[in-house]
C-alpha positions in Angstrom: 88.5 125.5 200.5 88.4 126.8 197.0 85.1 128.7 197.7 86.7 130.3 200.7 89.7 131.5 198.7 87.4 133.0 196.0 85.3 134.7 198.7 88.3 136.3 200.4 89.7 137.5 197.0 86.4 139.0 196.1 86.2 140.9 199.4 89.8 142.1 199.0 89.0 143.3 195.4 85.9 145.2 196.5 87.7 147.0 199.4 90.3 148.4 197.1 87.8 150.2 194.9 86.7 153.8 195.1 82.9 154.2 195.1 80.9 157.3 194.1 77.3 157.8 195.1 74.7 160.3 193.8 71.8 161.6 196.0 69.4 163.0 193.4 66.9 165.1 195.3 64.2 167.3 193.8 65.7 170.6 194.9 69.3 169.7 195.5 71.7 166.9 194.7 74.9 165.7 196.4 77.8 163.5 195.4 79.6 161.3 197.9 82.9 159.5 197.6 84.2 156.5 199.5 87.8 155.5 199.4 89.5 152.6 201.1 90.9 153.7 204.5 89.1 157.1 204.4 85.8 158.2 205.9 82.8 158.9 203.6 83.2 162.4 202.1 80.7 164.7 200.3 82.2 166.2 197.2 82.1 170.0 197.0 81.0 171.8 193.9 82.8 174.6 192.1 81.4 177.1 194.6 82.6 175.1 197.6 79.2 174.0 198.6 78.2 170.4 199.5 74.8 170.5 197.8 74.1 171.7 194.3 70.8 173.2 193.0 68.9 171.0 190.6 68.1 173.6 188.0 68.8 174.0 184.3 68.5 177.1 182.1 68.6 177.0 178.3 69.0 180.3 176.6 69.7 181.3 173.0 73.5 181.0 173.3 73.9 179.8 176.9 73.3 176.6 179.0 73.3 177.2 182.7 73.3 174.6 185.5 73.0 174.8 189.3 73.5 178.2 191.0 74.1 179.8 187.6 70.7 178.6 186.4 69.1 179.9 189.6 70.6 183.3 188.9 69.7 183.1 185.2 66.0 182.3 186.0 65.2 186.0 186.0 66.5 186.5 182.5 65.2 183.2 181.1 62.0 182.4 183.1 60.3 180.3 180.4 63.4 178.1 179.8 64.5 177.5 183.4 63.7 174.1 184.7 63.7 173.2 188.4 63.6 169.6 189.7 65.5 168.3 186.7 65.9 164.9 188.3 62.2 164.3 188.0 62.6 164.2 184.2 65.2 161.5 184.1 64.1 158.3 182.3 60.7 159.7 181.4 59.2 159.9 177.9 59.1 163.3 176.3 56.6 164.4 173.6 
């Protein structure tokens, strides 16, 4: 009986939590949010889009991410990096 009570309390605790998920693709990434009692929702970025470009631009005085990096690629072609997720957890030399 004690194990049953612990199991029920564990399920209750988990169902009251908000869960955030990341879909890290090569070209785009998405963020999803699950809330108790609500359907799964995809979080919109600052430009009200559901998917965000996986790009990074490093300039002299500027750091650009996402659509801004895509637009800045013409100005900083040597320091614009696409598919940034592919570099996560890899050694750099």
